[in-house]
Wavefront OBJ file of the C-alpha trace (Angstrom):
o trace
v -5.228 -18.827 15.930
v -7.651 -18.720 12.925
v -7.072 -17.748 9.358
v -10.297 -16.397 7.479
v -10.626 -16.223 3.775
v -13.447 -14.710 2.246
v -14.938 -15.939 -1.457
v -18.046 -14.392 -3.108
v -20.099 -17.051 -1.742
v -18.875 -17.263 1.948
v -16.261 -16.802 4.492
v -14.059 -20.026 5.435
v -12.025 -20.217 8.762
v -9.266 -22.456 9.254
v -7.612 -23.210 12.363
v -3.968 -23.265 10.859
v -1.489 -21.180 9.637
v -0.179 -23.495 7.292
v -2.915 -22.954 4.848
v -2.355 -19.826 2.270
v -4.805 -20.383 -0.340
v -8.361 -21.890 -0.927
v -8.832 -23.369 -4.434
v -12.276 -24.135 -5.812
v -12.712 -26.088 -8.779
v -15.793 -26.904 -10.520
v -16.269 -30.280 -12.648
v -19.324 -30.093 -14.998
v -20.395 -33.542 -15.596
v -22.382 -34.277 -18.754
v -22.135 -37.737 -19.405
v -20.449 -41.298 -18.102
v -17.352 -40.661 -20.136
v -16.958 -37.284 -18.411
v -17.637 -38.497 -14.921
v -15.017 -41.255 -15.484
v -12.421 -38.534 -16.445
v -13.501 -36.485 -13.595
v -12.776 -39.233 -11.270
v -9.339 -39.459 -12.814
v -8.645 -35.672 -12.189
v -9.953 -36.223 -8.471
v -7.534 -39.489 -8.110
v -4.513 -37.737 -9.450
v -5.054 -34.704 -7.159
v -5.382 -36.771 -4.123
v -2.353 -38.821 -5.302
v -0.218 -35.569 -5.938
v -1.012 -34.103 -2.607
v 0.189 -37.442 -0.746
v 3.276 -37.463 -2.752
v 3.980 -33.961 -1.888
v 3.470 -34.182 1.659
v 6.422 -36.493 2.742
v 6.954 -36.238 6.440
v 6.048 -32.769 6.959
v 2.254 -31.930 5.808
v 2.533 -28.324 7.036
v 4.766 -27.828 3.924
v 1.388 -28.103 1.839
v -0.370 -24.345 1.839
v -3.422 -24.854 -0.205
v -6.790 -26.410 0.374
v -8.784 -27.991 -2.703
v -12.656 -27.957 -2.774
v -13.440 -30.180 -5.875
v -17.309 -30.217 -6.640
v -18.855 -32.431 -9.146
v -21.963 -30.656 -10.849
v -24.399 -32.992 -12.340
v -27.944 -32.288 -14.115
v -30.950 -32.878 -12.182
v -32.301 -35.254 -14.705
v -29.047 -37.481 -14.505
v -29.989 -39.447 -11.236
v -28.038 -42.477 -12.605
v -24.691 -40.401 -12.821
v -25.404 -38.727 -9.567
v -25.805 -42.390 -7.871
v -22.666 -43.397 -9.680
v -20.657 -40.323 -8.292
v -21.511 -41.118 -4.809
v -20.331 -44.582 -5.393
v -17.142 -43.407 -7.142
v -16.355 -41.153 -4.553
v -16.853 -43.723 -1.947
v -14.349 -46.256 -3.761
v -11.917 -43.619 -4.172
v -11.983 -42.454 -0.573
v -8.616 -44.367 -0.080
v -6.923 -41.679 -2.132
v -7.950 -38.869 0.180
v -5.323 -36.462 0.823
v -3.568 -36.051 4.190
v -4.619 -33.383 6.379
v -2.742 -30.192 7.927
v -3.305 -29.553 11.587
v -6.461 -31.887 11.437
v -7.678 -29.825 8.153
v -8.582 -31.980 5.035
v -6.677 -30.770 2.380
v -8.947 -32.117 -0.599
v -12.504 -31.902 -0.081
v -15.135 -33.241 -2.645
v -18.801 -32.142 -2.946
v -21.641 -33.146 -5.294
v -24.144 -30.605 -6.507
v -27.011 -30.557 -9.108
v -28.140 -28.060 -11.634
v -31.179 -27.650 -13.605
v -29.923 -26.527 -16.833
v -26.102 -26.312 -18.051
v -27.114 -23.052 -20.078
v -29.114 -21.303 -16.884
v -27.969 -17.805 -16.373
v -27.902 -18.024 -12.554
v -26.041 -21.386 -12.741
v -23.375 -20.097 -15.036
v -22.921 -16.732 -12.762
v -22.547 -18.922 -9.915
v -19.753 -20.740 -11.523
v -17.870 -17.725 -13.014
v -18.262 -16.045 -9.508
v -17.136 -18.704 -6.891
v -14.951 -20.999 -8.645
v -11.191 -20.350 -9.263
v -11.170 -23.166 -12.183
v -13.993 -24.386 -14.201
v -13.845 -27.770 -16.211
v -16.483 -28.146 -19.136
v -16.571 -31.767 -20.500
v -17.738 -30.248 -23.691
v -16.409 -29.086 -27.025
v -14.747 -25.588 -26.875
v -17.370 -23.878 -28.945
v -20.159 -24.906 -26.828
v -18.316 -24.009 -23.622
v -17.625 -20.599 -25.247
v -21.276 -19.797 -26.199
v -22.509 -20.792 -22.537
v -19.993 -18.471 -20.698
v -19.298 -15.526 -23.254
v -22.369 -13.308 -22.211
v -20.901 -13.172 -18.348
v -17.245 -12.607 -19.170
v -15.331 -9.401 -17.435
v -11.658 -9.546 -18.015
v -8.601 -11.628 -17.494
v -8.193 -10.111 -13.792
v -11.652 -11.421 -12.657
v -12.567 -14.378 -14.887
v -11.595 -17.832 -13.595
v -9.519 -20.228 -15.253
v -11.241 -22.319 -17.821
v -10.733 -25.505 -19.529
v -12.504 -27.965 -21.603
v -12.078 -31.528 -22.139
v -13.492 -33.526 -25.280
v -15.772 -36.439 -24.713
v -13.027 -38.942 -25.302
v -10.547 -37.335 -23.138
v -7.942 -36.623 -25.746
v -7.445 -32.805 -25.654
v -7.506 -30.608 -22.773
v -7.907 -26.911 -24.040
v -6.935 -23.954 -21.953
v -9.960 -21.647 -23.007
v -9.880 -18.789 -20.762
v -7.462 -16.910 -18.193
v -4.534 -19.140 -19.143
v -1.840 -16.812 -17.529
v -3.571 -14.670 -14.697
v -6.183 -17.297 -14.023
v -3.817 -20.278 -14.143
v -5.796 -22.273 -16.688
v -2.571 -23.017 -18.832
v -0.844 -24.930 -16.000
v -4.214 -26.140 -14.756
v -4.788 -27.790 -18.310
v -1.160 -29.168 -18.163
v -1.792 -30.703 -15.059
v -5.337 -32.130 -15.857
v -4.132 -33.769 -18.886
v -1.504 -35.459 -16.831
v -4.043 -36.610 -14.258
v -6.420 -37.903 -17.253
v -3.356 -39.952 -18.973
v -3.897 -42.136 -21.869
v -2.144 -39.472 -24.078
v -4.374 -36.843 -23.329
v -2.755 -33.423 -24.638
v -2.882 -29.928 -23.120
v -3.797 -27.111 -25.824
v -2.069 -23.953 -24.973
v -2.540 -21.072 -27.503
v -1.411 -17.901 -25.348
v 1.417 -16.466 -27.454
v 4.315 -16.402 -24.859
v 3.732 -20.047 -23.962
v 3.570 -21.035 -27.682
v 6.756 -19.276 -28.299
v 8.421 -20.396 -24.978
v 9.114 -16.983 -24.006
v 9.037 -15.224 -20.573
v 5.822 -13.619 -19.550
v 5.430 -10.682 -17.124
v 2.038 -12.086 -15.705
v 3.296 -15.431 -15.182
v 6.385 -14.204 -13.464
v 4.187 -12.177 -11.091
v 1.921 -15.179 -10.303
v 5.096 -17.468 -9.549
v 6.766 -15.211 -7.184
v 3.384 -13.533 -5.371
v 3.801 -9.996 -6.959
v 1.037 -7.472 -7.952
v 1.316 -5.756 -11.033
v 0.534 -1.957 -10.735
v -1.669 -1.089 -13.796
v -1.659 -4.762 -14.901
v -4.038 -4.722 -17.495
v -1.739 -2.445 -19.844
v 1.753 -3.563 -18.452
v 1.013 -7.297 -19.246
v 0.395 -6.451 -22.837
v 3.449 -4.362 -23.329
v 5.899 -6.583 -21.700
v 4.513 -9.755 -23.145
v 4.808 -8.167 -26.611
v 8.160 -6.960 -26.046
v 9.399 -10.356 -25.026
v 7.943 -12.255 -27.951
v 9.632 -9.468 -30.040
v 12.901 -10.251 -28.708
v 13.423 -6.818 -26.741
v 15.384 -6.825 -23.558
v 13.734 -6.744 -20.382
v 15.420 -6.027 -17.219
v 14.230 -7.232 -13.829
v 15.340 -4.949 -10.944
v 15.008 -6.216 -7.611
v 14.898 -3.379 -4.822
v 14.723 -5.274 -1.451
v 17.366 -7.558 -0.283
v 16.516 -10.794 1.512
v 13.068 -11.305 0.578
v 13.612 -13.216 -2.608
v 15.882 -16.236 -3.554
v 17.694 -14.607 -6.194
v 19.042 -18.152 -7.444
v 15.465 -19.215 -7.626
v 14.717 -16.373 -9.831
v 17.582 -16.839 -12.177
v 16.784 -20.820 -12.344
v 12.987 -19.616 -13.416
v 14.017 -16.973 -15.922
v 16.644 -19.658 -17.435
v 13.721 -22.179 -18.485
v 12.341 -19.503 -21.158
v 13.531 -19.290 -24.871
v 14.573 -15.786 -24.631
v 16.410 -16.240 -21.155
v 19.331 -14.287 -22.606
v 17.380 -11.229 -23.043
v 15.853 -11.021 -19.518
v 18.495 -9.349 -17.290
v 18.105 -9.802 -13.413
v 19.646 -7.241 -11.333
v 19.741 -5.607 -7.839
v 18.892 -2.123 -7.182
v 16.576 0.665 -8.891
v 19.493 2.434 -10.323
v 19.941 -0.366 -13.146
v 16.375 0.616 -14.489
v 16.741 2.534 -17.860
v 13.466 3.190 -19.099
v 14.784 5.349 -22.018
v 16.617 2.235 -23.402
v 14.752 -0.728 -22.145
v 11.795 -2.310 -20.536
v 12.181 -2.729 -16.904
v 10.128 -4.521 -14.060
v 10.841 -3.094 -10.965
v 10.242 -5.381 -8.090
v 9.762 -2.790 -4.891
v 7.920 -2.417 -1.619
v 8.146 1.243 -2.000
v 5.295 3.412 -3.091
v 7.406 6.413 -4.273
v 10.641 5.322 -6.108
v 13.151 8.162 -6.790
v 14.519 8.317 -10.114
v 11.893 6.004 -11.385
v 9.574 8.147 -13.449
v 6.282 6.937 -14.870
v 6.731 5.328 -18.211
v 5.374 2.527 -20.455
v 8.855 1.059 -20.086
v 8.511 0.619 -16.305
v 6.441 -1.955 -14.825
v 5.991 -1.666 -10.912
v 5.601 -5.178 -9.295
v 4.756 -5.422 -5.428
v 5.913 -8.180 -3.531
v 2.977 -9.371 -1.368
v 5.256 -9.627 1.717
v 3.778 -7.127 4.338
v 1.599 -8.313 7.511
v -0.344 -5.278 9.069
v -1.369 -5.886 12.607
v -4.641 -3.622 13.597
v -6.208 -2.842 16.934
v -9.236 -0.787 16.805
v -12.141 0.372 19.034
v -15.682 -1.281 18.573
v -17.438 0.004 15.292
v -14.678 1.721 13.922
v -15.462 2.555 10.469
v -13.704 1.003 7.504
v -12.879 4.639 6.289
v -11.121 5.430 9.484
v -9.102 2.441 9.103
v -8.215 2.858 5.610
v -7.443 6.499 5.782
v -5.062 5.713 8.871
v -3.051 2.963 7.490
v -2.905 4.579 4.050
v -1.219 7.753 6.018
v 1.126 5.255 7.738
v 2.147 3.409 4.663
v 2.724 6.734 2.895
v 4.872 8.052 5.614
v 6.911 5.081 5.503
v 6.895 4.913 1.815
v 5.541 1.503 1.440
v 2.729 0.340 -0.986
v -0.600 -0.791 -0.002
v -0.355 -3.296 -2.850
v 2.521 -5.220 -0.888
v 0.178 -6.261 1.886
v -0.244 -9.936 2.059
v -2.738 -10.081 5.073
v -3.992 -8.322 8.263
v -3.570 -10.052 11.718
v -5.668 -9.057 14.802
v -7.087 -10.338 18.204
v -10.092 -12.776 17.712
v -12.445 -10.389 19.534
v -12.442 -8.633 16.279
v -13.867 -11.282 14.136
v -17.329 -9.581 13.620
v -15.507 -5.954 13.199
v -17.244 -4.809 10.023
v -14.838 -2.061 9.195
v -11.870 -4.162 10.053
v -13.135 -7.254 8.159
v -13.739 -4.918 4.951
v -10.064 -3.544 4.991
v -8.676 -6.991 5.632
v -10.449 -8.638 2.562
v -10.034 -5.402 0.409
v -6.275 -5.549 1.005
v -5.232 -8.853 1.981
v -5.551 -12.520 1.070
v -6.691 -13.471 4.338
v -6.950 -12.346 8.105
v -5.261 -13.934 11.068
v -6.932 -13.783 14.433
v -5.060 -14.570 17.738
v -6.657 -15.040 21.051
v -5.138 -12.965 24.124
v -3.306 -16.036 25.545
v -1.388 -16.644 22.390
v -0.719 -12.971 22.077
v 0.466 -12.862 25.713
v 2.623 -15.671 25.425
v 4.151 -14.382 22.300
v 5.011 -11.007 24.154
v 6.424 -12.613 27.105
v 8.843 -14.820 25.085
v 9.986 -11.945 23.211
v 9.853 -9.375 25.884
v 13.878 -9.058 26.227
v 14.188 -8.706 22.560
v 14.891 -5.188 20.845
v 12.187 -4.274 18.154
v 13.269 -1.337 15.999
v 15.295 0.041 18.983
v 12.035 -0.028 21.109
v 12.316 -2.589 24.004
v 9.102 -4.965 24.492
v 9.145 -4.027 28.242
v 8.674 -0.381 27.190
v 5.847 -1.408 25.040
v 4.294 -3.628 27.756
v 4.291 -0.569 30.274
v 2.813 1.760 27.863
v 0.036 -0.492 26.530
v -0.748 -3.070 29.498
v -3.559 -0.655 31.029
v -5.537 0.190 28.187
v -5.252 -2.789 26.018
v -5.261 -5.442 28.708
v -8.473 -3.774 30.094
v -10.611 -4.156 27.030
v -9.181 -7.171 25.357
v -7.143 -9.227 27.971
v -3.951 -9.002 25.808
v -0.874 -6.925 26.720
v -0.899 -5.574 23.054
v -2.613 -6.355 19.849
v -1.168 -4.675 16.674
v 2.468 -5.296 17.225
v 2.411 -8.913 18.326
v 0.037 -9.898 15.802
v 1.643 -8.560 12.881
v 4.978 -10.427 14.089
v 3.257 -13.731 14.606
v 1.434 -13.658 11.343
v 4.650 -13.056 9.476
v 6.265 -15.555 11.686
v 9.416 -13.353 11.944
v 10.417 -13.602 15.619
v 8.883 -10.044 16.545
v 10.945 -7.883 13.990
v 8.711 -5.106 12.893
v 9.195 -2.879 9.650
v 6.697 -0.194 11.267
v 6.280 -0.321 14.875
v 3.044 0.538 16.447
v 1.437 3.894 15.331
v -1.951 5.130 16.632
v -4.686 7.549 15.653
v -7.923 7.846 16.818
v -9.838 4.541 17.283
v -6.870 2.616 15.361
v -3.486 1.156 16.154
v -1.480 -0.383 13.426
v 2.181 -1.987 12.855
v 3.664 -4.003 10.133
v 6.015 -6.922 9.679
v 7.952 -8.273 6.664
v 7.484 -11.953 5.641
v 10.870 -13.252 4.700
l 1 2 3 4 5 6 7 8 9 10 11 12 13 14 15 16 17 18 19 20 21 22 23 24 25 26 27 28 29 30 31 32 33 34 35 36 37 38 39 40 41 42 43 44 45 46 47 48 49 50 51 52 53 54 55 56 57 58 59 60 61 62 63 64 65 66 67 68 69 70 71 72 73 74 75 76 77 78 79 80 81 82 83 84 85 86 87 88 89 90 91 92 93 94 95 96 97 98 99 100 101 102 103 104 105 106 107 108 109 110 111 112 113 114 115 116 117 118 119 120 121 122 123 124 125 126 127 128 129 130 131 132 133 134 135 136 137 138 139 140 141 142 143 144 145 146 147 148 149 150 151 152 153 154 155 156 157 158 159 160 161 162 163 164 165 166 167 168 169 170 171 172 173 174 175 176 177 178 179 180 181 182 183 184 185 186 187 188 189 190 191 192 193 194 195 196 197 198 199 200 201 202 203 204 205 206 207 208 209 210 211 212 213 214 215 216 217 218 219 220 221 222 223 224 225 226 227 228 229 230 231 232 233 234 235 236 237 238 239 240 241 242 243 244 245 246 247 248 249 250 251 252 253 254 255 256 257 258 259 260 261 262 263 264 265 266 267 268 269 270 271 272 273 274 275 276 277 278 279 280 281 282 283 284 285 286 287 288 289 290 291 292 293 294 295 296 297 298 299 300 301 302 303 304 305 306 307 308 309 310 311 312 313 314 315 316 317 318 319 320 321 322 323 324 325 326 327 328 329 330 331 332 333 334 335 336 337 338 339 340 341 342 343 344 345 346 347 348 349 350 351 352 353 354 355 356 357 358 359 360 361 362 363 364 365 366 367 368 369 370 371 372 373 374 375 376 377 378 379 380 381 382 383 384 385 386 387 388 389 390 391 392 393 394 395 396 397 398 399 400 401 402 403 404 405 406 407 408 409 410 411 412 413 414 415 416 417 418 419 420 421 422 423 424 425 426 427 428 429 430 431 432 433 434 435 436 437 438 439 440 441 442 443 444
């Protein structure tokens, strides 16, 4: 199988289902001191990955791309960076399925304040580390910032490496957590500086809760402000978990218990516990339409990214046809498109433009399986029931058309189930209209 991720600059394909995220980090080197600090960060990350790996490397789900950016005129720093990189090769993180989990690279830039360069950083990296005074970094990036949902996490580190400041996108972009980790890598008493209100007061925040448990916040820009203000103000906030089995309730309770206002954060099961007239309620649900839950500023809808969508389509099927069909299927089954984690399909569709556009718009990645993987999965599950439909019946109806064109007995159902790793249990069995077939599975 191949798992494909799209960044603003490229598409990255990984031959592994153990990787769920690719994180790009830019270290902007301006001096010998900053280079030394950058190498400490690199070494700390490598050691952390090794420590976390233990005996089972497949538990590591992230690839980190760490890029050193050095001015073209600083030839001495560039040479020293290559030398230090070689010296610290012993720290390189282990690999998952033959994939290196920590990759490094060295790039050059003409001028730090050059518009093209700054746009490249803000567009292509999840985190940017400036070894500059906070004010200098602000002047450089300010003209190109958009909002907290699209800007990367930015931290600044002073020349002495004493203060690590979370400057931009502290919650949604993850800069607060990254600043704390970076200060630990640098050591020697480096202090992380966190100024976001909920962190400063030790209170619960809606966006950090969503980030921690993989949730998409509907109307996030407004709801985060409303709920975080309520949290800081001492209001009671109820978290209502709709679906059973997809969350570890004990883990959520433990997470909430770490906040200063933990007693004001009430965790409950079922939608009937939400009362928008008297309290703020964060409703965690896959359902698109929620009975008895009216739109209100007191209600925040959080979508668990727990659905895999298997898709089959004819050649040159348009994005619009795929989107319209899957939107209608989700509506019929009362599911939110925002709950899609990824799509999955046969590897023959790796260049199918409409399908790729849909996958990268609605999912975090796309899984591609070859016909042999698909057929082996079907054969191994052919005697199992799937939403009261026997796999043999599916084989009989699909083998002629699907097998003729792809060599696989079926596409959408097995791809959805394999990607979810749920053994073949489907939330939505195969649906077909026009040039598209689709099925959905739950990731437990």
